[in-house]
C-alpha positions as CSV (number, residue, x, y, z in Angstrom):
1,M,-160.2,-45.1,-40.6
2,P,-156.8,-43.4,-39.8
3,D,-155.6,-40.7,-42.1
4,P,-152.7,-41.9,-44.3
5,G,-151.2,-38.4,-44.1
6,T,-151.3,-38.5,-40.3
7,A,-149.8,-42.0,-40.2
8,A,-147.0,-40.9,-42.5
9,G,-146.3,-37.9,-40.3
10,K,-146.1,-40.0,-37.2
11,A,-143.8,-42.5,-38.9
12,N,-141.5,-39.7,-40.1
13,K,-141.5,-38.2,-36.7
14,A,-140.6,-41.5,-35.0
15,K,-137.8,-42.0,-37.5
16,K,-136.3,-38.6,-36.9
17,G,-136.7,-38.9,-33.2
18,A,-134.7,-42.1,-32.9
19,P,-131.5,-41.5,-30.9
20,G,-128.2,-42.2,-32.5
21,W,-127.4,-45.2,-30.3
22,A,-130.6,-46.9,-31.4
23,R,-129.7,-46.9,-35.1
24,K,-129.4,-50.4,-36.4
25,G,-126.1,-49.9,-38.2
26,T,-124.5,-48.1,-35.2
27,L,-125.5,-50.8,-32.6
28,V,-124.6,-53.7,-34.8
29,L,-121.2,-52.2,-35.6
30,L,-120.6,-51.6,-31.9
31,V,-121.3,-55.2,-31.0
32,A,-119.2,-56.4,-33.9
33,V,-116.2,-54.2,-32.9
34,L,-116.4,-55.3,-29.3
35,A,-116.6,-58.9,-30.2
36,L,-113.6,-58.5,-32.6
37,A,-111.7,-56.7,-29.8
38,V,-112.2,-59.7,-27.6
39,F,-111.1,-62.0,-30.3
40,G,-108.1,-59.8,-31.0
41,T,-106.9,-60.0,-27.4
42,T,-106.7,-63.8,-27.7
43,T,-104.2,-63.5,-30.5
44,Q,-101.8,-61.6,-28.2
45,T,-99.6,-62.7,-25.3
46,W,-101.6,-63.1,-22.1
47,L,-98.9,-64.8,-20.0
48,S,-95.2,-64.5,-19.9
49,V,-93.6,-67.6,-18.3
50,T,-90.1,-67.7,-16.9
51,L,-89.2,-71.4,-16.7
52,D,-87.0,-73.0,-14.0
53,P,-83.5,-73.4,-15.4
54,A,-83.4,-76.8,-13.7
55,Q,-86.2,-78.1,-15.8
56,A,-85.5,-80.2,-18.9
57,G,-86.3,-79.2,-22.3
58,Q,-85.1,-76.8,-25.0
59,A,-87.3,-73.9,-23.8
60,A,-85.8,-74.1,-20.3
61,A,-82.3,-74.4,-21.7
62,T,-82.6,-71.1,-23.6
63,R,-84.0,-69.4,-20.6
64,E,-86.2,-67.3,-22.8
65,P,-89.6,-66.4,-21.5
66,L,-92.4,-68.6,-22.7
67,E,-95.2,-66.5,-24.2
68,V,-98.7,-67.9,-23.9
69,Q,-101.4,-66.5,-26.1
70,G,-104.9,-65.9,-25.0
71,S,-106.2,-68.6,-27.3
72,D,-104.1,-71.1,-25.3
73,A,-104.6,-69.6,-21.8
74,A,-108.4,-69.4,-22.2
75,T,-109.5,-71.4,-25.2
76,T,-113.2,-70.6,-24.7
77,V,-112.8,-66.9,-25.1
78,T,-112.0,-67.2,-28.8
79,A,-115.1,-69.3,-29.5
80,L,-117.4,-67.1,-27.4
81,A,-116.1,-64.0,-29.2
82,L,-117.1,-65.5,-32.6
83,V,-120.5,-66.5,-31.2
84,A,-121.1,-62.9,-30.1
85,L,-119.9,-61.6,-33.4
86,A,-122.3,-63.9,-35.3
87,G,-125.1,-62.9,-33.0
88,G,-124.5,-59.2,-33.5
89,L,-124.7,-59.6,-37.3
90,A,-127.8,-61.7,-37.0
91,A,-129.6,-59.1,-35.0
92,A,-129.6,-56.8,-38.0
93,I,-132.0,-59.0,-39.9
94,A,-133.8,-60.7,-37.0
95,G,-137.4,-60.2,-35.9
96,R,-138.6,-58.9,-32.6
97,I,-138.7,-62.3,-30.8
98,A,-135.4,-63.4,-32.4
99,R,-133.7,-60.3,-31.2
100,W,-134.6,-61.3,-27.6
101,I,-133.0,-64.7,-28.2
102,I,-129.9,-63.2,-29.8
103,T,-129.5,-60.7,-27.0
104,A,-129.6,-63.6,-24.5
105,I,-127.0,-65.5,-26.4
106,I,-124.6,-62.5,-26.7
107,V,-125.0,-61.7,-23.0
108,L,-124.3,-65.3,-22.0
109,A,-121.2,-65.4,-24.4
110,S,-120.0,-62.1,-22.7
111,A,-120.4,-63.6,-19.3
112,G,-118.4,-66.6,-20.4
113,I,-115.7,-64.3,-21.8
114,V,-115.4,-62.4,-18.6
115,T,-115.4,-65.5,-16.4
116,A,-112.7,-67.2,-18.5
117,A,-110.5,-64.1,-18.6
118,A,-111.0,-63.4,-14.9
119,T,-110.0,-67.0,-14.1
120,V,-106.7,-66.4,-15.9
121,L,-106.1,-63.3,-13.9
122,A,-107.0,-65.1,-10.6
123,D,-104.7,-68.1,-11.3
124,P,-102.3,-67.5,-14.1
125,S,-100.1,-70.4,-13.1
126,A,-102.9,-72.9,-13.7
127,A,-103.7,-71.2,-17.1
128,A,-100.1,-71.6,-18.2
129,R,-99.7,-75.2,-17.0
130,G,-100.6,-76.8,-20.3
131,S,-98.2,-74.6,-22.2
132,I,-95.4,-75.2,-19.7
133,A,-95.9,-78.9,-20.0
134,A,-95.9,-78.7,-23.8
135,A,-92.7,-76.7,-23.8
136,T,-90.7,-78.7,-21.2
137,G,-92.3,-82.1,-21.3
138,I,-92.6,-81.9,-17.5
139,S,-96.0,-81.7,-15.8
140,G,-96.2,-79.7,-12.6
141,G,-92.9,-77.9,-12.9
142,S,-92.2,-74.6,-11.2
143,A,-92.2,-71.3,-13.1
144,Q,-92.8,-67.6,-12.7
145,V,-95.8,-66.4,-14.5
146,A,-96.4,-62.7,-15.4
147,V,-99.7,-61.5,-16.7
148,T,-100.0,-58.9,-19.5
149,A,-102.7,-56.3,-19.9
150,F,-104.7,-58.3,-22.5
151,P,-106.7,-60.5,-20.1
152,T,-107.9,-57.3,-18.4
153,L,-108.7,-55.8,-21.7
154,A,-110.7,-59.0,-22.5
155,V,-112.7,-58.6,-19.3
156,V,-113.4,-54.9,-20.0
157,A,-114.5,-55.6,-23.7
158,G,-116.6,-58.5,-22.5
159,C,-118.5,-56.3,-20.1
160,L,-119.0,-53.6,-22.7
161,L,-120.2,-56.3,-25.1
162,A,-122.9,-57.4,-22.7
163,L,-124.1,-53.8,-22.2
164,A,-124.2,-53.3,-26.0
165,A,-126.2,-56.4,-26.4
166,L,-128.7,-55.3,-23.8
167,L,-129.3,-52.1,-26.0
168,I,-130.6,-54.3,-28.8
169,I,-134.0,-54.7,-27.1
170,P,-134.9,-51.1,-26.6
171,A,-133.2,-50.0,-29.9
172,G,-135.2,-52.6,-31.8
173,R,-138.3,-50.5,-31.3
174,H,-136.9,-47.9,-33.6
175,W,-135.9,-50.3,-36.3
176,K,-138.1,-50.6,-39.4
177,A,-140.1,-53.8,-39.6
178,R,-139.1,-55.7,-42.7
179,T,-141.5,-58.7,-42.6
180,R,-145.1,-59.3,-41.9
181,Y,-144.3,-60.9,-38.5
182,D,-142.9,-57.6,-37.2
183,A,-145.2,-55.2,-38.9
184,P,-147.7,-53.8,-36.4
185,G,-149.9,-52.0,-38.9
186,T,-151.9,-52.9,-42.0
187,A,-150.7,-52.8,-45.6
188,A,-152.2,-49.3,-45.9
189,S,-150.2,-48.0,-43.0
190,A,-147.1,-49.6,-44.4
191,T,-147.7,-47.9,-47.7
192,A,-148.2,-44.6,-46.0
193,A,-145.1,-44.9,-43.9
194,G,-142.8,-44.9,-47.0
195,P,-141.9,-46.5,-50.3
196,I,-142.4,-50.2,-50.8
197,D,-139.2,-52.2,-51.3
198,E,-138.7,-55.7,-52.7
199,I,-139.1,-57.3,-49.3
200,D,-142.4,-55.4,-48.5
201,S,-143.7,-56.3,-52.0
202,W,-143.0,-60.0,-51.4
203,D,-144.8,-59.9,-48.0
204,R,-147.9,-58.2,-49.5
205,L,-147.9,-60.8,-52.3
206,S,-147.8,-63.6,-49.8
207,R,-150.9,-62.2,-48.1
208,G,-152.7,-62.2,-51.4
209,D,-152.3,-58.5,-52.1
210,D,-151.2,-57.1,-55.4
211,P,-148.2,-54.8,-54.7
212,T,-148.5,-53.3,-58.2
């Protein structure tokens, strides 16, 4: 039978030895910040369109540049950023298997963000076509389209978001198990590892043990 004192010592050593990047709060916050950064870029101007003066419409008559926000140039980026944000927050309370699923979802969302933003960079005229038609009432009109820095920032933030999501898997080994589905040891080892909180007490009660 393992010595409770030894088990507690190993648990405390593992807890102290966890690197800073593997802390749950740090990693979840990183994913949330990157997802919000991507979302923030979509609220800014991605494309600045100079319309042809010969085109009809009020926007063409004023000859003022038409500003196209990221949410209009790449509509999927906004939704995917929110998906990644929700996934990062869910990872904080998820179990081991659920963390794998959440990581895959965030990585796929990040890939979609990068792809959509890169598409705008590759063909800004096509991305602005809908906004030009809405402003002038003419489909397929000519215009000069200038790209701002925000699509590039979205690509960078999307790549960093994917890398941060991949850290969830190795970092999850250092996270304290909160349910019986994640706990690798017995009730005795869990007791030795530290004080019992309300969640641990409920799990022991569901197994038929008396936490008191």
